[in-house]
C-alpha atoms as one frame of an Amber mdcrd trajectory, in Angstrom:
protein
 -64.754  97.153 -82.312 -66.085 100.501 -82.414 -64.969 101.371 -85.964 -66.737
  98.290 -87.174 -69.646  98.968 -85.217 -70.030 102.646 -87.222 -69.951 100.823
 -90.136 -72.502  98.713 -89.769 -74.880 101.569 -88.586 -74.192 104.005 -91.613
 -74.464 100.690 -93.830 -77.919 100.110 -92.066 -79.161 103.650 -92.480 -78.258
 103.407 -96.596 -75.079 105.127 -96.586 -72.019 104.682 -98.255 -68.815 104.434
 -96.405 -65.264 105.004 -97.470 -61.990 103.519 -95.452 -58.547 105.621 -95.877
 -56.153 102.945 -94.025 -52.677 101.302 -94.350 -53.923  98.453 -93.913 -56.423
  97.557 -96.884 -56.842  93.917 -96.028 -58.487  94.358 -92.330 -61.656  93.461
 -90.931 -63.093  97.320 -91.411 -61.835  98.156 -95.331 -62.995  94.495 -96.323
 -66.680  95.733 -95.379 -66.070  99.268 -96.757 -68.030 100.514-100.837 -64.493
 101.963-101.156 -60.907 101.765 -99.844 -58.378 103.926-100.389 -54.929 102.637
 -99.624 -51.990 104.624 -98.239 -49.011 102.512 -98.409 -47.173 104.139 -95.684
 -45.588 102.475 -92.171 -48.110 102.691 -89.160 -48.069 101.820 -85.390 -49.344
  98.539 -86.284 -46.013  97.195 -88.219 -43.781 100.147 -87.288 -41.285  96.927
 -85.881 -41.114  95.018 -88.786 -39.646  94.771 -92.314 -37.801  97.955 -93.598
 -38.567 100.311 -91.357 -39.646 104.403 -92.165 -37.100 107.241 -91.254 -40.113
 108.525 -89.103 -41.008 107.201 -86.263 -44.132 105.250 -85.429 -46.924 106.529
 -87.854 -45.645 109.560 -88.702 -45.060 108.861 -92.357 -49.137 107.376 -92.355
 -50.026 110.384 -90.979 -47.862 112.644 -93.199 -49.526 110.796 -95.979 -53.161
 111.526 -94.548 -52.225 115.200 -94.546 -51.307 115.091 -98.399 -53.974 112.820
 -99.526 -56.756 115.171 -97.816 -55.073 118.538 -98.792 -55.658 117.303-101.986
 -59.494 116.261-101.415 -60.056 119.207-100.160 -58.517 121.144-102.835 -60.484
 118.942-105.450 -63.549 119.190-103.964 -62.823 123.447-103.216 -62.739 123.435
-106.949 -65.536 121.507-107.848 -67.942 123.299-105.682 -66.953 126.675-106.585
 -65.566 127.671-103.306 -61.946 128.622-104.263 -62.670 131.416-105.542 -65.182
 132.706-102.577 -62.759 131.894 -99.981 -59.856 133.901-101.624 -62.044 137.127
-101.909 -63.246 136.455 -98.609 -59.398 136.644 -97.467 -58.976 139.414 -99.428
 -61.743 141.752 -98.028 -60.809 140.531 -94.559 -57.136 141.459 -94.755 -58.660
 144.930 -95.767 -60.524 144.876 -92.923 -57.280 143.862 -91.289 -55.505 146.415
 -92.361 -57.619 149.585 -91.564 -57.657 148.230 -87.804 -53.325 148.290 -88.090
 -53.501 151.633 -89.797 -55.869 153.194 -86.526 -53.180 151.528 -83.739 -49.859
 152.233 -85.702 -49.073 149.056 -87.401 -47.114 149.876 -90.307 -47.976 146.058
 -92.003 -49.904 142.748 -91.848 -47.488 139.662 -91.690 -49.106 136.757 -93.649
 -47.375 133.379 -93.306 -47.461 131.607 -96.263 -48.032 127.342 -95.719 -47.658
 124.452 -97.580 -51.276 123.401 -97.640 -53.056 124.323-101.101 -56.382 124.877
 -98.791 -54.717 127.987 -97.097 -54.224 131.175 -98.804 -51.383 131.883-100.205
 -49.651 128.684-100.413 -47.592 129.614-103.829 -45.421 131.673-104.779 -48.365
 133.336-107.810 -50.412 133.109-104.968 -48.836 135.069-102.742 -47.957 137.440
-105.451 -51.352 138.072-106.436 -52.812 138.563-102.956 -49.941 141.471-103.043
 -51.401 142.889-105.997 -55.102 142.326-104.970 -54.624 143.778-101.682 -52.176
 147.093-102.661 -54.989 149.294-102.340 -55.013 148.722 -98.622 -54.109 150.833
 -95.371 -50.952 149.312 -94.665 -49.182 146.504 -97.034 -48.992 143.002 -96.480
 -46.038 141.427 -95.805 -45.106 137.648 -96.095 -43.292 135.764 -93.053 -40.988
 133.124 -95.387 -40.491 129.907 -93.337 -37.888 128.044 -95.046 -39.698 124.758
 -93.689 -42.941 125.836 -95.671 -41.627 127.448 -98.918 -39.429 124.077 -99.200
 -41.716 120.965 -98.463 -41.260 118.902-101.317 -44.309 116.711-101.638 -45.961
 119.835-102.420 -43.316 121.509-104.592 -41.406 118.958-105.546 -37.770 117.221
-105.220 -36.057 120.656-106.906 -38.230 122.989-104.264 -35.868 125.826-103.920
 -36.026 129.608-101.583 -34.632 131.241-104.499 -38.633 131.563-106.651 -39.915
 133.059-103.375 -36.824 135.206-102.511 -36.791 137.061-105.605 -40.356 137.091
-107.336 -41.501 138.112-103.744 -38.493 140.283-102.584 -40.150 143.576-102.251
 -43.184 141.769 -99.975 -40.697 139.641 -97.371 -40.600 140.651 -94.234 -39.264
 138.209 -91.831 -37.507 134.808 -92.271 -38.282 131.660 -89.920 -35.560 129.221
 -89.999 -35.730 126.179 -88.750 -33.599 122.804 -89.356 -36.264 120.201 -91.127
 -35.587 116.841 -93.705 -37.912 118.558 -96.599 -40.175 116.375 -95.763 -41.925
 117.612 -92.557 -42.668 121.013 -90.331 -40.063 119.863 -88.037 -38.641 123.026
 -86.507 -35.220 121.178 -85.166 -32.226 122.795 -84.055 -29.053 122.607 -85.103
 -27.099 119.789 -84.894 -29.804 117.679 -85.480 -29.129 114.300 -87.621 -32.582
 114.217 -88.999 -32.694 117.681 -90.462 -30.587 118.311 -93.776 -31.069 122.141
 -93.753 -28.075 124.491 -94.170 -27.955 127.603 -93.470 -25.592 128.971 -94.776
 -27.526 128.251 -98.217 -30.106 130.057 -97.159 -27.975 133.068 -95.881 -26.369
 133.583 -99.446 -29.527 133.216-101.350 -30.652 135.672 -98.791 -28.131 138.245
-100.081 -28.241 137.193-103.790 -31.482 138.505-103.409 -30.559 141.704-101.522
 -32.829 140.791 -98.855 -30.314 140.674 -96.174 -31.701 143.611 -93.988 -34.515
 141.070 -93.306 -35.385 140.206 -89.507 -34.683 136.191 -89.163 -36.556 134.115
 -85.962 -34.871 130.977 -85.660 -37.467 128.647 -84.670 -37.082 125.511 -82.331
 -39.692 123.562 -81.159 -38.901 120.672 -78.037 -40.975 118.831 -76.778 -43.038
 120.204 -73.793 -41.217 117.506 -71.203 -37.877 118.598 -72.084 -35.940 120.146
 -69.789 -34.081 122.834 -69.818 -30.922 121.957 -69.228 -30.890 119.873 -73.162
 -33.179 122.731 -74.247 -30.514 125.683 -74.176 -27.468 123.811 -75.640 -29.360
 122.514 -78.288 -30.739 127.236 -78.396 -27.294 127.972 -78.368 -25.387 125.976
 -81.402 -28.515 126.459 -83.150 -27.745 130.425 -82.834 -24.038 129.634 -83.750
 -25.352 127.887 -86.776 -27.374 130.304 -88.070 -24.277 132.482 -87.213 -21.772
 130.635 -89.655
């Protein structure tokens, strides 16, 4: 096993080893110095017991994403890199705003993501970014993706679009609509049994915030191999669902 040989080489050279795994009883975890157990379904056990709603090892991959995001945040804060990274983002946006104005653009579009290692990832961080870039040649506007803003593993089970719409109302330039399950950035269309997002509810919240004039784009990501005669009906039905 390649992984076991690598662990042996690392140990021989005096390095400590850490294993992140969903199978803590395996040979490699048994010889590691530190084991992080992420209890999630993998391809090794997706056919036994009570299966996950997500196929194969998708749940484990999502758990890794959250775990390593948290690790990166902690390392960034402990090493003092968080403030420096934010300042760098503000500086670069200032330079980009200057170039944008020179070529006739009226704004820079920035899409918040549910990844704490990226800027911005929260309403408060987005609001601060607007304030810190307010002197730029063109304003920073946000592309608000409903799958990002409602990602419950980061924002909690009561995640809502309302704070994004109300607190950033003057800085929202585009809406991205996608069907999702609040657990992954899925970009499914409508209808899709896996998805639970109601576009009608989204439009009610948008109208309540006075943002009905903001352009909205429907994002449906299909597998590369999917045939046109399968994709086009999904696009049509998604448009119909979003038109209400």
